NUVEXNU-230025 format. One record per residue: y, z, x of N, C-alpha, C, O in turn. Coordinates in steps of 0.2 Angstrom, whole numbers, plus 5000, padded with zeros to 4 digits. Example, Ala and Ser with C-alpha at 12.3 -4.5 7.8 and 13.67 -1.06 7.14 Angstrom:
<sites>
497250395066497850395062498450395066498350425071;498950355064499550365068500050395064500650405067;
</sites>
This chain:
<sites>
491545555129491945585125491645645121491945695120;491045635119490645685115490545745120490545805118;490445725126490245785131490845825132490845885133;491445795133492045835134492245875128492445935129;492145855122492245895116491745955116491946005114;491145945118490645995118490846055123490746115121;491146025129491346075134491946115131491946175133;492446085128493046115125492846175120493046225120;492346155116492146195111491746255114491846315112;491346245119491046305123491546345126491446415126;492046325129492546365132492946405127493046465128;493046375121493446415116493046475113493246535112;492346465112491846515110491846565115491746625113;491846545121491746595127492346645127492246705128;492946615127493546655127493546705121493846755122;493346675115493346725109492946785110493046835107;492346775114491946835115492246885119492046945119;492646865124492946905129493646935128493846975131;493946905123494646925121494646935114494546885110;494846995112494947005105495747035104496047055108;495947025098496647045096496647125096496147155093;497147155099497247225099497347245092497747225089;496947295089497047315083497647365082497747405087;497947365076498447415075498147465070497947445064;498147525072497847575067498247595061498847585061;497947615056498247635049498247705049497747735048;498747735050498847815050499447835046499947815048;499347885042499847905038499647975035499047995035;500148015033500048075030500348075022500848055021;499948105018500048115011500148185009499848225012;500648195005500848265003500648274995500848234991;500148314994499948324987500248394984500248444987;500548384978500848444975500448464969500248414965;500248524968499848544963500148544956499748534951;500748534955501048534949501648484949502048484955;501848444944502448404944503048434944503548414946;503048494941503648534940503448614939502848624937;503848654942503748724941504348764939504848744939;504248834937504748874936504948914942504648914947;505548934942505848974948505349034949505149064944;505149044955504649094958503949084956503549124958;503849024953503149004951502748974957503148934960;502148994959501848964965501748894964501548864959;501848854970501648784970501248774976501448784982;500648744975500248724981500348664984500448614980;500548654990500648594994500148584999499948625003;499848524999499248505003499448445007499648395005;499448455014499548395019498948365021498548405024;498848305020498248275021498348215026498748165024;498048205031498048155036497548095035496948115035;497748035035497347975034497347935041497847925043;496747915043496747865049496047825048495547855046;496147765050495547715050495247715057494847665059;495347765061495147765068494947835070495147885067;494647845076494547915079495247945081495747905083;495348005080495948045082495848095087495248125087;496348115091496248175096496948195097497448165096;497048265100497648295102498148285096498748265097;497948305090498448305084498948365084498648425085;499548345084500048405084500548395078500748335077;500648445074501048445068501648485068501648535072;502148465065502848505065503048505058503348465055;502848565055503048575048503748595047503948625051;504048585041504748605040504748675039504248715038;505348705038505448775037505448795030505448855028;505448745025505548755018506048805016505948865014;506648785018507248825017507348855010507648915009;507148815005507248834998506748874995506648884989;506248894999505648924996505448985000505648995006;505049034997504749085001504049045002503749024997;503749055008503149015009502549065012502749115015;501949045010501349075013500849025015500648985010;500649025021500148975023499448995022499349055023;499048955019498348965018497948955024498048905027;497549005026497149005032496548955031496248955026;496548905035496048855035495548865041495848895046;494948845041494548855047494848815053495148765053;494848855059495148825065494748765067495148715069;494148765067493748695068493548665062493048695059;493748615060493548575054493548505055493948475059;493048475052492848405054493248355049493348375043;493348295051493648245047493148225042492548215043;493448205036492948185030493148105029493648085031;492648075026492648005025492947995017492748035013;493447955017493747945010493947865009494247835014;493847835004494047775002494747774999494747804994;495247735002495847734999496147664999496147635005;496347634993496647574993496147524996496347475000;495547524994494947484996494847485004494747425006;494947535007494947545014494647605016494747655013;494147615021493847675023494347715028494547685032;494347775026494847815031494447885033493947905029;494647905038494447975040495048025038495648005040;494948075035495448115032495348185035494848215036;495948225036495948285038496448325035497048305034;496348385031496848425028497148465034496848505037;497848445035498148475041498448545039498448585043;498648555033498848625031498948635024499048585020;498948695021499048705014499548765014499548815017;500048765009500548815008500648835001500548784997;500748895000500948914993501648924994501948964997;502048884990502848894990503048924984502848904978;503548964984503849004979504548984979504949004983;504748934974505448914974505948974973505849014968;506548974977506949034976507449024971507849074969;507548964968508048954963507948894959507548854962;508248884954508148824949508548764952509148774952;508248704953508648644955508048594957507448614957;508248534958507748484961507748494969508248484972;507248534971507148554978506848494982506448464980;507048494988506748444993506248484998506448535001;505648444999505148465004505248415009505148365009;505548445015505648395021505048365024504548385022;505148315028504648275031504248325036504548365039;503648315037503248345042503048285047502748235046;503248305053503148255059502448275062502248325062;502148215065501548225068501448175074501748125074;501048195079500948155085500248165086499948215086;499848105088499148105089499048045094499448005095;498448045097498147995100497647955096497147985094;497747895095497247855091496747815096497047785100;496147815094495647775098495547705095495247705090;495847655098495847585096495547535101495447555106;495447475098495147425102495747395106496247385104;495547385113496047355117496147285117496647255120;495647245114495647175114495247145119495247085120;494847185123494447165128493747185127493647235123;493247155130492547175129492247185136492447165141;491647215136491247225142490547225140490347235135;490147215146489447225145489147155142489447115140;488447155143488047095140488147085133488047025130;488247135129488347135122489047135119489147135113;489547125124490247115122490447175118490747165113;490347235121490647295117491347295118491647285124;491747315113492447315114492647375118492447425118;493147365122493447415126493947455122494447425119;493847525122494347565118494847595122494747615128;495447605119495947645123496247695118496247685112;496647745121497047785117497747765116498047745121;498047765110498747745109499047805106498847835101;499647825108500047885105500347855099500647805099;500247895094500547875087501047935085500847995085;501647915083502147965081502347945074502547885073;502247985069502447975062502648035058502748085061;502748025052502948085048502748065040502648015039;502748125036502648115029503248095026503748085029;503248075019503748065016504148125013503848175012;504748115011505148175008504848185001504648134998;504748244999504548254992505048294988505448334991;505048284982505548314977505148354972504748324969;505348414970505048454965505548484960505948524963;505548464954506048494949505848564948505248574946;506248614949506148684947506548704941507148694941;506248724936506548744930506748814930506448854933;507348834927507548904927507148934922506848904917;507049004922506649034918507049034911507649034911;506649034905506949034899507449094897507349144900;507949074893508349124891508049174887507549164884;508449234886508149284882507649334885507249364882;507749334892507349384896507449454894508049474893;506949494893507149574892507549604897507649574903;507949654895508449684900508149704906508449714911;507449724906507149754912506749704916506449724921;506849644914506549594918506849584925507449584926;506449584931506749584937506549524941506649524947;506149474938506049414942505349404943505149354946;504849444941504149434942503849374938503949374932;503549334941503249274938502449274940502349274946;502049264935501349264936500949294930501249294924;500449324932500049364927499849434930499449434935;500049484927499949554930499749604926499749594919;499549664928499349724925499549784929499549774935;499749834926499949894930499449954928499249964923;499450004933499150064932499550114935499850104941;499650174932500150224934499750294935499350314930;499850324940499550394942500150434944500450424949;500150504941500550554944500150604948499650634946;500350604955500050654959500350724959500850744963;500050764954500250834954499750874951499350854947;499650934954499050984952499251014945498751034942;499851024944500051064938500651034935501051004938;500751044929501351014925501951064926502451044924;501851114930502451164931502551164938502151174943;503151144940503351144947504051174948504351194943;504251194954504851224956505451174957505351114959;506051204956506651164958506551144965506451184970;506651084967506651054974505951034976505950994981;505451044972504751024974504750944972505250924968;504350904975504250834973503650824970503150854970;503750774965503150744961503150664963503650634963;502550644965502450574966502150534960501550554958;502450484959502150434954501950364957502450334959;501350354957501150284960500950234955500650244950;501250174956501150124951500850064955501150034960;500250044953499949984956500049924952499849924946;500249874954500349814951499849764954499849744960;499449734950498949684952498949624948499149624942;498649574951498649504947498749454952498649454957;499049394949499149334952499849314951500149314946;500249304957500949284956501349304962501049314968;501949304962502449324967502449394969502949424968;501849424971501849494971502249524977502449584976;502449484981502949514987503649514984504049554988;503849484979504549484976504549524969504849494965;504249584969504249614962504649674963504649704969;504949694958505349764958505249794951505349764946;505049854952504949894945505549924943506049934947;505649934936506249974933506250044936505750074938;506850074935506950144937506750184932506750174926;506450244935506250304930506850334927507350344930;506750344921507250384917507050454916506450474914;507550504917507350574917507850604912508450584911;507550664909507950694904508450744907508950774904;508350764913508750814917508950784924508650724926;509350814928509550784934509050794939508750844940;508850734942508350724947508550684953509050644952;508250684958508350634964507650594964507150624964;507750534964507150484964507250444971507750404972;506650444974506650404980506050354979505550364976;506150284981505650234980505450204987505850194991;504750194987504450174993503850124991503550134986;503650084996503050044995502450074998502550095004;501950074994501250104997500850045000501049995003;500250054998499750005000499849934997500049924992;499649885002499749814999499149775001498949775007;498749744996498149704997498249644994498149634988;498449594998498649524996498249474999498049475005;498049424995497649364997498049304995498249294989;498049254999498349184997497849134998497549125004;497749094993497249034993497548984989498148984987;497148934988497348874984497548894976497748844973;497348954974497448974967498149014967498349024961;498449024972499049064973498949134977498549134980;499449174975499449244979499149294974499349294968;498649324976498349374971498149444975498249444981;498049494971497949554974498349614971498449614965;498549664975498849724972499349744977499349734983;499849774974500449814978500549874974500649874968;500749924978500849994975501550014977501750004983;501950044972502550064973502550144971502250164966;502850184975502850254975503550284973504050264977;503550314967504150354966504150424968503650454966;504550454971504550524973505150554969505750544970;504950604964505450634960505550704962505050744962;506150724963506350794965506850824960507450804959;506550864955507050894950507550944953507450974958;508150944950508750984952508851044947509251084949;508551034941508751084936508151114933507551084933;508251184931507651214928507551194920508051184917;506951194918506851184911506351124910506051104915;506251104904505751054902506050984905506650974905;505650944908505850884911505450824908504850824909;505750784905505350724902505550664907506150644908;505050624909505050564913504750504910504250514907;505150454910504850394907504950334912505450314914;504350304913504350244917504350184912503750174909;504850144912504850084907504250034909504150024915;504050004904503449954905503649894910504249874909;503249874914503349814918503449754914503049734910;503949714916504149654912504049594917504249594923;503649544915503549484919503549424915503449424909;503649364918503649304915502949264916502749254922;502549254911501849224912502049144911502149114906;501949114917502149044917501548994913501748944911;500949024913500448984909500648984901500648934898;500749044899500949054892501649034890501849024885;502049034896502849024895503149074891503649054887;502949134892503349184888503349244892503049254897;503849294890503949354894503449404891503349414885;503149444896502649494894502949564896503249574901;502849614891503049684893502549734892502249734886;502349774897501849824896502249884893502849894893;501749934890502049994887502350044892502150044898;502850074889503150134893502650184895502150194891;502750224900502250284902502750344903503250344906;502550394899502950454898502550514902501950514902;502950554905502650614908503150674906503750674905;502750734905503150794903502950854909502450864910;503550884911503450934916503850994914504350984910;503751054917504151114916504351134923503951144928;505051134924505351154931505551224931505951244926;505251264935505451334936505951344941506051304945;506251404941506651424946506351434953505751444953;506751424958506451424965506351494967506751544966;505751514970505551574972505951584979505851554984;506351634979506851654985506451694990506151744988;506551674996506251715002506651785002507151785000;506351825006506651895007507251885011507351835015;507751935011508351925014508251925022508551885025;507851965024507751975031507451905034507651885040;506951875030506751815032507251755033507251725038;507651755028508151705027508651715033508851675037;508851785034509351795040509051775046509351755051;508351795047508051775053508051695055508251675060;507951655049507951585050508651565052508751525056;509151585048509851565049510051585056510351545060;509851645059510051665066509751615071510051595076;509051595069508751555074509051485074509151455079;509251465068509551395068510251395072510451345075;510651455071511251455074511151455082511551425085;510651495084510551505091510351435094510551425099;509951405090509651335092510251285093510351245098;510751285088511351245088511751265094512051215098;511851335096512251355101511951325108512251305112;511251335108510851305114510951235115511051205121;511051195110511051125110511851095111511951035112;512251145110512951125111513151105118513051145122;513351035119513551015126514151055128514651065125;514151065135514751095138515251045140515050995143;515851055138516351005140516751025146517251065146;516451005152516751025158517450995159517851025163;517650945156518250915157518750965154519350975158;518650995148519151045146519151105150519751135151;518551125153518551185157518951175163519351215165;518951115166519251105172520051095171520451125175;520251065165520951065164521251125163521751145165;520951175159521251235157521151285163521551335164;520751275168520751315174521351295178521651345181;521551235179522151215182522751255179523151275183;522751245172523351275169523351355170523951385171;522751385170522751455171522951475178523351525179;522751445183522951455190523651445191524051485194;523951395187524651375188525051435185525551455188;524851455179525251505176525251575180525751605180;524651595182524551655187525051645193525351695195;525051585196525451575202526151585200526551605204;526351555194527051555192527251625191527851645193;526851665187527051735186527151775193527651815194;526651765197526751805204527351775207527751815211;527551715207528151685210528751715207529251735211;528751725201529351755197529451825199530051845200;528951865199528951935201529251945208529651995209;528951905212529151915219529851895220530251915225;530051845216530751815217531251865215531851875217;531051915210531551965207531652015213532152045214;531052025216531152075222531352055228531552085233;531551985228531751955234531351955240531551965246;530651965238530151965244529751895243529151895241;530051845245529651785244529851735249530451725251;529351695251529451635254529351575249528751565247;529851535248529851495242529251435243528951415238;529251405249528851345250528151355248527951305245;527751405251527051405249526951405241526451375239;527351445238527251445230527351385227527051365222;527951355229528151295226527551235227527451195222;527351235233526851185235526151195231525851145228;525951255230525351275226525451255219524951225216;526051275216526151265209526151185208525851155203;526451145212526451075212525751045212525651005208;525351065216524651045217524251055211523951015208;524351115208523951135202524251095196523851075192;524851085196525151045190524850975190524750945185;524950945197524650875198523950875196523750825193;523550925198522850925196522650925189522250885186;523050965185523050975178523150905174522850885170;523750875177523950815174523450755174523350715170;523150755180522750695182521950715180521550665182;521850765178521150785176520850735171520350705172;521250725165520950675160520950605162520450575161;521550585165521450505167520950495172520650445172;520850545177520350535182519650525179519250485180;519450575174518850575171518750515166518250485166;519250495163519250435159519150375163518850325161;519450375169519350315173518650305176518450255176;518350365177517650355179517250335173516750295174;517350345167517050325161517150245160516750215158;517750225162517950155161517650115166517550045165;517350135171517050095176516350075174516050035177;516050105168515450085166515550015163516049995160;515049975164515049905162515049895154515149845151;514849955151514849945144515449975140515449985134;515949985144516550015141516949965136517349985132;516749905136516949855131516849885124517349875119;516349915122516249935116516350015115516550035110;516250055120516250125120516950145118517050205115;517550105120518150125119518350115111518750155109;518150065108518450045102517950045096518150045090;517250035097516750015092516350065090516050105094;516250075083515750115080515350075076515650055070;514750055077514350005074513650025074513450065078;513249985070512549985071512349915073512549865071;511849915078511649855081510949845081510549895083;510649795079509849785080509749725085510049675084;509449745090509249695095508549665093508049705093;508549595092507849565090507649525096507949475098;506949535098506749505104506049465102505649495100;506049405104505549365104504949385109505149385115;504349395107503849415112503249365111502649385113;503349305109502849255109502649235116502949255121;502049195116501849175123502349135127502349145133;502749095124503149055128503749095131504049075136;503849165129504249205133504049225139504349265143;503449205141503149225148503349175153503149175159;503649125151503949065155504349095161504649145160;504249065167504549095173505249065175505449065181;505549025171506148995173506749045173507249035177;506649105170507049165171506649215174506049225171;506749245180506349285184506349365181506949385179;505849395181505149365183504849325177504449285178;505049345171504849305165505449305160505949355161;505549265155506049265150506049335147506549365146;505449355145505349425141505649485146505949525143;505349485152505549535156506249535158506549595159;506549475158507249475160507649505154508149535155;507449485148507849515142507749595142508249625140;507149615143506949685143507449725148507749775147;507449695154507849725159508549735157508949785159;508849675154509549675152509649725147510149765148;509249735142509349785137509249855139509649905137;508849865144508749935147509349955151509550015151;509649905154510249925159510849925154511349955157;510849915148511449915144511449985141511349995135;511750025145511750105143512350115139512850155141;512450085133513050095129513150165126512650185124;513650185127513850255124514450245119515050245121;514350225113514850195109515150245104515550225100;515050305105515450355101515250345094515750335090;514650355091514450355084514050285083513850285077;514050245088513650185087512850195088512650245091;512450155084511750165085511450095086511650045084;510850105089510550035091509750045089509450095090;509449985088508749985086508449915089508849875091;507849915088507449855091506949825087506549865084;506949765086506449725082506149675087506449635090;505449675087505049625091504749585086504549605081;504649515088504349475084503949415087504149395093;503349395084503049335086502849295080503249265077;502149305078502049275071502249315065502349285060;502349375067502749425062503149465066503249465072;503549505062504049545065503949625064503649635058;504049665068503949735068504549775071504849755076;504649835069505249875072504949915078504449955077;505249905083504949945089505350005090505150055093;505950005088506450065088506850065082507250025081;506850125078507350135073508050145076508150155081;508550135071509250145074509250215076509050265073;509550225082509650285086510250285090510450235093;510550345091511050355096510850385102511250405107;510150395103509850425109509650365114509250325112;509950365120509850315125509050315127508750255128;508750375127508050375129507650345124507150305126;507750355118507350325112507450255112506950215111;508050225113508150155114507750125119507450075118;507850155125507450125131506750125130506350075132;506450175127505750175125505550125120505050095121;505950105116505850055111505849985114505449945113;506249975119506249915123505649905127505349855127;505349965130504749955134504149935130503749905132;504149955123503549935119503649875115503249865110;504149835116504249775112503649725112503449695107;503249725118502749675119502049715118501549685121;502049775116501449815115501149825108500749865107;501449785103501249795096500649745094500549745088;500449705099499849655097499949615091499549605087;500549585092500749535087500449465088500449445094;500149435083499849365084500449315086500949325085;500249265090500649215093501049175088500649155083;501649165088502049125084502749135085502949175089;503249105081503949125081504249125074504449075072;504249185072504449205065505149225065505349285064;505649175067506349195068506649225061507049275061;506449185056506749205049506549275047506949315045;505949295048505649355046505949415050506049465048;506049395057506349445061507049465059507249525059;507449415057508149425055508149465048508549515048;507649455044507549495038507449565039507749615036;506949585044506749645045507349685048507549745047;507749655053508349685056508849695051509149745051;508949645046509449665041509249725036509749765035;508649725034508449785030508549845034508749895030;508449855040508549915044509249925045509449985045;509649875046510349885047510649915040511149955041;510449895035510749925028510549995027510950025023;510150025031509950095030510450135035510550195034;510850105039511350135043511950155040512150125034;512350205043512950225039513550195042514050195038;513550155048514150125050514250065046513850025044;514950045045515149985041515049925045514949875042;515149925051515049865056514349865058514049905060;514049805056513349795058513249725061513549675059;512849725066512749665070511949655072511649705073;511749595072511049575074511149535081511549485081;510849545086510849515092510149485094509749535095;510049425093509349395093509249355099509649315101;508649365103508449335109507849295107507349325105;507849225108507249185107507249125112507749105114;506649095113506649035117506348975113506148925116;506248985106505948925102506248925095506648955093;505948875091506048865084505648905080505048925082;505848915074505448955069504848915067504848855065;504248945067503648915065503148955061502548935060;503349015060502949065056503349105051503949095051;503049145047503449195043503549155036503449095035;503749205031503749185024504449155023504549115018;504949165027505649145025505949105031505849125037;506349055030506649015035507249055038507549095035;507449035044508049065047508649055043509049095043;508748995040509348985036509349025030509949055029;508849045027508849085021508949165024509349195021;508649175029508749245032509449255034509749315033;509749205037510449215039510949215033511449255034;510749185028511149185022511149255019511649285017;510549285019510449355016510849405021511249455018;510849395027511249445032511949435031512349485030;512149365030512849355029513149385022513749415022;512749385017512949415010513049485011513349515007;512749515016512849595017513249605023513249665026;513649555025514249565030513949585036514249625040;513449555038513149565045513249505049513049455047;513549515055513649465059513049445064512749495066;512849385065512249365069512449335075512849285075;512249365081512249335087511549305090511149345090;511549245092510849215094510949195101511449165103;510449215105510449195112509749155114509249185113;509849095115509349045117509149055124509549045129;508549075126508349095133507849045135507249055135;508148985138507648935141508048885145508648875143;507748855150508048795153507948735149507448735145;508248675149508148615145507548575147507448525144;507148605152506548565154505948615153506048665151;505348585155504748625155504748685160505148675165;504448735158504348795162503648805163503248795158;503448845168502748865169502648935167503148975168;502048955165501949025163501249045165500749005165;501149115167500449135168500249175162500549225160;499749155159499449185153498749205154498349185158;498549265151497849285151497349255147497549245141;496849235150496249205146495649235147495649275152;495149225143494449255145494249235152493749275155;494449185155494249165162494749195167494749175173;495249235165495749265170496349235169496549195163;496849245173497549215173497549135174497149105177;497949105170497949035170498649015169499049035166;498848955173499548935173499548875168499148825168;500048885164500148835158500848805159501348835161;500948745156501648715155501948725148501548715143;502548755148502848765141503348725140503848725144;503348675135503948635134504548675131504448725128;505148645132505748675129505848645122505948585121;505748685117505948665110506348715106506148765104;507048705107507448755104508048715101508348675104;508148725094508648695090509348725091509548765087;509748705096510348735098510848725092511248765090;510848665089511248645083511148695077511648725074;510548705075510348755070510648825071510948855067;510448845077510648915079511448925079511648975077;511748875082512448875082512748885075513248925073;512448845070512648845063512548905060513048935057;511948935061511849005058512249055060512449095056;512349055067512749115070513449105067513749155065;513749045068514449045066514549055058515149075056;514049035054514149045047514249115045514449135040;513949165050513949235048514449265053514549325053;514949225056515449255060515249275067515649315070;514649255069514449275076514549215080514949165079;514049215086514149155091513349145093512949185093;513249085095512649065099512749045106513249015108;512349075110512349065117511749035120511149065118;511748995125511148965128511148985135511648965139;510749025138510649055144510049015148509549015145;510248995154509648955158509448985164509048965168;509749045166509549075172509749155172510049175167;509549195177509649265177510349285177510549335173;510749245180511549265180511849255174512249295172;511649205170511949195163511649245158512049265154;511049265159510749315155511049375156511249415151;511249395162511449465163512249475161512449525160;512549415160513249415157513349405150513849415147;512749385146512849365140513049425135513449415130;512849485136513049545132513749555133514049575128;514049545139514749565139515149505135515649525132;514949445135515249395131515149415123515649405120;514649435121514549455114514949515112515249515107;514949565117515349625115516149605115516449635111;516349565120517049545119517249505113517749515110;516749465111516849425104516849475098517249465094;516449525099516449575093517049615093517349625088;517349635099517949675099518549635097519049655094;518549565099519149525097519149515089519649505087;518549515086518549505079518449565074518249555069;518549625077518449685073518849695068518749715062;519549665069520049675064519949625058520249635052;519549575059519449525053518949545049518349565051;519049545042518549565037518149495036518349445034;517449505037517049445037516749435030516449485027;516849385027516649365020516149305021516449255023;515549305019515049255019515249205014515249225008;515349145015515449095010514949035010514649025015;514749015004514248965003513548995002513549055000;513048955003512348985001512148974994512648964990;511548974993511248954986510949014982510849014976;510849064986510549124983511049174980511549184982;510849194974511249254971511149314975510649324978;511649364974511549424977510949464975510649494979;510749454969510149494966509549464969509149504971;509549394970508949364973508849384980508349394983;509449384984509449404991509149474992508749484996;509449524987509149594988508449594986508049634989;508149554981507449554980507049534986506549564987;507249474989506949454995506949505000506449515004;507449535001507549585006507049645005506749675010;507049674999506649724998505849714998505449755000;505749644996505049624996504749615003504149625005;505149585008504949555014505249585020505049575026;505749625019506149655025505849715028506049745033;505349745024505049815027504549805032504249845035;
</sites>
C-alpha cells in the first residue's frame, strides 16, 4: 500500500514539472492629465502610458481625433526602451506611447475618447522543455483600449477687455516699423512687424486692428513662425505683419492697440501698452506725360494682342454679308428682268441655312465635352484635395490610387465660364499645390506636382480641409466646393475632420469626399534604402464618418473601388452640384462659435 502511494506521489510531482498553467498577462493603458480642470484654450498635457507584466512586441496604437480640441503631438524618441515600475504591488514594464498638448476649443465637460491598441504578449504556454524544465513561451495577441477621460473646461472669466481675441498663456510683444524715413508718398507702403513670444496657444492668436487718423488701406499677413511643443506647452514666437498704404496727404498718426491675453496662472487679463507711430504723407510725384502716355499705349497694345478672336461671330456675320450681297444682286437683276431665279434662290437659301445653324453647330461641339455638366450653368470655386500618403501607392486602382486620381483630374478639362480651380495635397501636413485659377495649364501643372512637395507620411484629413477652406474664402465666386480624395482615416494634423468640416459648413462650403480603395488589402511598391519593396496595405477608411461629414455640409460621399468607378465619380459629383445649385445651404449644428471658427481658420488654414 505504501509502495502504491509513493508511486502516485511521484507521478503527480512529475506531471507538475512538465505542465504549468498558461499565464494570463496583465496589460492595460493609463491616461494621465496634467491638470484636473483647464480654461478654454489653455493647454492640457495628455500622456498615454502602457503597462504590461510581460514582454511586448508589434505594438500598434490608434489614438482618437480629439474632436473638441486643437492638438499638437509631442515628438518622442522613435526607439525608446520600456521602463520598470511597481504598480498595485506588482512589477510592470511601462512605455510612454504618446503625449499630446490639447487646447480645448470651448467650455464644457469634454470627452477624451478611448485609445485602442494591439500587441503581441510573450507569455508562458503551460509547457516546459529541457533538463531544467524551462517554460515554453508563446506570443499571444492582445487587443484592448484605454478608459474614457473627462475634463471640465471652464469658460474664461467675464469682464474681458474689448480688444481681447482669445489668447491664453503668458506673452510679450515687440513692434518694429520698417521704414527709412517718417515721410512717405501717397500709395507707398509701410510695414509694421509685431512679434508675439511666450507660452500658450500661439497658433490661435489675433492682434487688434491698427487705428489711423486718415484714410489708409491695411493688409495683414503672418511672417516667421518658430514654435516648439513639449510637456510644458507650446512656446516660441510668431510674427504678424501689417502693411499700411496711406490714401491722403498730410500728417498720419497710427496706433497699434496693446496685445490683450488671459494669463491662466494669474487668472487675470493682461494688456500691454499701445504703440504709436507718426508719419508725414506727401503728394505722389507724377511721371512725365510722355512716359505715362507710352505706358498706357503699351498696356492697350498688350490688351489688344491678348484679346481672343471670336471666330464664331466672324463666321456668322460672313454668312449674313454674303446673303445680303446675293440678295441685292438678285433684286437688281430682277428689275432688269435679266435673271434665272433658281441659282440665286438656292444660293440665298444655303447662306441663310448656314447662318442659322452656325451657333447651334458650334454649341453642339462644345456640349460634346464631358465637362459640359458644369460649363453650361455653374460659376464656382472648387478646391481639389488629394491624399499623397504612402498608402495611395496601392495598386488596386491602376497604376496606383494616386496616379489614378491625378489622371482623372488632368483629364477634367472644365471650362466653367468664370469658375476657378485649385489643388491641395496632404500627407502628415497639407500644402497648396495650385492656387485658385481659371487657367487649365496652371491647374494641370498643380496636379502634376501634388506628390513632389516632400510631405512626411501621415493622413491629415482635417488640416487639408482647413487649408482648402481658407483658400476658397479668398475666391470671389459665391458657390464654393471641396472635393477630397483619400484612402484612409485621419491620423495627423492639429484639427479633426469633424471640426474642419464644421468650419467649412459655417462658411457655406459644400464638401464632397471620395474614398479610393477596395475593401480588402492591397499591395504597393515603395522605395526603401534597399531599393523597391512590395508591401501590403490594409484598408482602413471610415465610410460612416465621411458620409456624415459630407452630408452635414450639403455634399456627398462616394466609395470607388476600381478605375471605372473612379473615372465616373466627378460626373456624379457635378450632377449633384447642378441639381442642388438653387438650394441655399445653411449649416446647422456644431459647437463652435463663428468667431472661434474664424480664429482657427486664420491660425491653422494658411
